[in-house]
N, C-alpha and C positions, 0 to 999 in steps of 0.2 A: 400525443396519445393520452387520453384521460384514464386515470387508474381504474375507474368503473368499467372500462372496456377491456381491461387486461384479462387474458385467458390464463388457464392453469400453467401453461408453459411459460408465460411471461412472468408470473410470480415466482416460478422456480428459477428462471434466469436472473431474477432480481435478488432472491434470497440466498441461493446456494453459494455464489461466490463469497459473500460475506461470512457464511458459516465456514467455508473452506479456509479462507484467510484467517478467520478467528481461531480455527483449530491449528493453524500452522505453528503457533507459538508452543502449543503442547507437543507437536511433533518434533520441534527443535529440541525441547527439553528431553524428550525420549531419546533422540539421536545422540545427544551429548553423553548419555549413559554408556555409549559404545565407542565413540571416537571424538577427536578434538574438534574445536569450533570451525577450523578451516576446512576440515573434512565434511562437516555438515553442510557448509555453504556450497562446496564443490559438488557434492552428490545431488543436492536439490536442483542446482542449475543445470548439471549434466543430464539428469533424468528429465527435467523440464524441457530441455532442448531436444532430446530424443523424442519425447512425446509429441511436441509441437511439429517435429519433422514429419510425422505421419499424416499431417493435415495439408493437403495440396495448396489450399489458399495461403498458407504461411510462406510458401516458397515462391510466391509471385515476386517479380522484380520491383525494386523501388527506384526512385529517381536518383541518378548519380550525384546530383547536387545535395542530396540528403544523407549521403554515406557518412560524412564526418559527424553530423548531428546524431545519427543513429549509433555511431561508435561511442559518442559521449553518453548516450542513454545507457549503453551497456555498462558503463562505469557508475553513473549517478543513480540509476534506477535499480541496478542489479548487483554488480560485483561489490561495490562499496557498502551500500546499506544492508544487503543480505549477509555480508561478512560481520557487520556490527552486532546483529541480533544474537547469534550464538555466543559471542564473547560477553555480551550484556547479560545473557541468561546464566552465565557462570556466577553472577553476583546478585541478580534480582530474579523474582519469580516469573514464570511464563504469563501469569495473569496480569502482573504489573506491566510487563512489556507490551502485552496486547492492549491494555487500557491506555497507555501512553500513546499508542498508535492512533488513538482517536484524534490526536492533534495534527495529523497529517494535513487535513484541509486548511488548518490555520497557517501552516508554513507555506502551503501552495498559494494561499491568498496573499500572504505577505510578500512572497517572491514576485507574484504577478504585479503587485503595485510598484515594486522596485523596478522591475523590467519596463513597466509602462511609464515610469517617471512621473507618476501622479498619485495624489493621496487617494486612498480607497474611499468609497462612499461612507456615509454616517453609519449605516447598518452594518457594513463590513467592519468598520472600526470598533463598533460595539461588540460584534461577534468575536473579533480578535482579542479584545480585552477580556470578555467573559471566558473565552477558550483558554487564554493564557492563565487566568486565575484558576481555572479547572486543572490545567496541567500542573501548576504549582501544588495544588491540594493533593493530586495523585502522588506526586513525588515526595511531598513533605514527610510523611511517616518513615519512608525509607531513608531519607537524608538524616532524620533525627536518630533512627535506630543504628545507623552506621557508626556514629560516634567518631572515634579517632581512627577506625580502620579504613574508612573511605571506600569500602568494597561496594556498597550499594550506590554510593555517589558516583563511582566510576561506571557502574552499569547504567545508571540513568543518563550520564553524559554521553555514553556510547549510543544510547537510543536517540537522544536529542540530535547527535551528529547524523544518524541515519535519517531522521525526519527532515532535517535541513536539506540533505541530499535528495530526498523524495520531493520536497517542495520545489527544488530547481528542476528535477526530472519531469514532474507532472506538467510544468509549463513548457518544457522542451518537447514533451511527447505529443501534446495536443495538436500542434500544426503538422507534425510528422505523420500522425495517424490520419488526420483529415486528408492529407495529400496521397498517402500510400496505402491506407488501411492499417488497422491495428496489428493484425497477426504477422504480416511480413516484417514490420518494424521490430516487434517483440522477438521474433525468431532470430533475426540477425543480431539484435542486441544480446540475446542469450548466447549465441555462438561466440561472440567476443568475450562475454563474461566467463564462459567455459575456459577459454585460453588464459584469461587473466587470473583465474582462481586455481587452475590446475597445479602450478608450481608449489603452492602452499597446501592445497587440499589433498593431492595424491599421496604424499607421505603419511598424512593422518589416516587415509583410507587403508593403506598397506599395514599400518600398525593397529588397526581397529580390533577391538574385542567384541565381535559381532554377537548379537542375540536376535532371535526371530522378531521380538517386539521392536527393537531399534531399527532393524532392517525394514520392517513393514512401515514404520513411522516415516523413515526417510524416503522410501519409494512413493508413499502416499503424498508426502510433502512436495516432492519433485513433480510427480505426474499431475497431481490435482492443484496444489498451491502455486506452482510455478508455470503451469501450462493450461490445464483445463479451466481453471477459474478465469484466466485471461480470455480464453475463447468464449466462455459464457458471457462475460462482461461485454466483449466486442459484439456478440450477437444481440445482447440486450440493448446496447446503444443503437444498433441498426434498427431494432423493432420499436423502441420506446424513446430514443433520444439519449444523448450522452449524459445530460443532467439527471434524468430519471434513473439511468443505470448507475450513476455514482452514489445513489442512496444506499446501495449495498454496504458501503463503508461504515455505516452506522451500526451494523451488526457485529463488526469485528471486535470491539472492546467487550461487548456483552458476552459473546461466545468464548472469548479468551478467558474472561473472568469465570464463567460457569465451568469450563473444562479444567482450568487451573485449580479451582477449589474442589470440584466434584471428582476429578480423576486423580490429580496429584496431591490433593489434600493440602494445598498451599494456604497459608494465612494471609489474608488481605485486610488491611485496616479499613474501618468504615469511612474514615476521612478520604482514603484513596478512592473508594467506590463513589462517594459523593462528588469528588473531584472529576471522576470520569463522566458522571452525569452532567456536570457543569460544562466540561469540555465539549461534550456532544451537543449541548445546547448552543454553545458558541459556533460550532461547525454547522449546525442547523440554520442559524441566523445567516451565516455566510452563504449557505446554499440557497436560502430564500432570496437573498439579494441577487445572486447569480441568475436565478430563474426570472426575477423581475427585469433585470438588464436584458436578458435574452428576449423576453416578450416585448420590451420597448423597442429593441432593434428590429424585431419582426414586424412591428406595427409601423415603424419608420420606413422600412424598405418598400412596401407597396405604395406608400405616399410619395416617396421619391420617384418611383417608376411612373406613377400617374403624372407627376409634375413634368418629368422629361417628355412624356408622350404629348402633353398639352403644348409644351414649348416647341 
């Protein structure tokens, strides 16, 4: 589908998930004002699971052979990385956390090459190098400012751990979603993540010092960030293709930066902002290489079919 043929609803499906996910780091910071990090993770996953349960398509069955992989997704895509971000935001700003998330595509590409046991293409390698440089520039001011305390260093390492987990999860999720649909896989993964995070999160919830602002932030985070945004992305992928739908990820660092500075008045070093732009440039290069590979495969497929028909 050519971008020139997109309708208003297509652009909304493309833009809104990135805005929602970019705002999620602000909502996490607001939630931490009322309860501990484990409680933030549990609430967002639990509310997300309940919200997605309202959509009939999410409750469709999946292949029994995919149950184990879906369970792994509940750990690697949800329970573990979503637990890392609230702990990280106790040490670094929501804006910095969101900007570092721009490196997700880099980790996904690196893991894909490892799983395929082959070197990535030249363009992907350049993209990985550029993106890695950008990630270092984003983190460098925080690492320098932490000095001997190591607080920001710890936060950055927690974010990197979450991004590595995302990199593995994205490659695991793609074939699962192609076979079963995105929503049934995500709904079941969320269900497992609820069970995994409940023992740590429920005590935080019971001891929370609730405020209307924190409650609204966490309900929005769960309903929209953990459920609705996934529904919109799955719908966008069905209308425009998965590669086009993935472009929404480029909005996440930009929105996180704008809200962190504009709403929470966080200070972000210019070097970090430059690094985020460099990191996004690397992710864009990787995405362009992916698009080129998909087009090459599509052009080869009809040729192969014609060859078989002739033979």
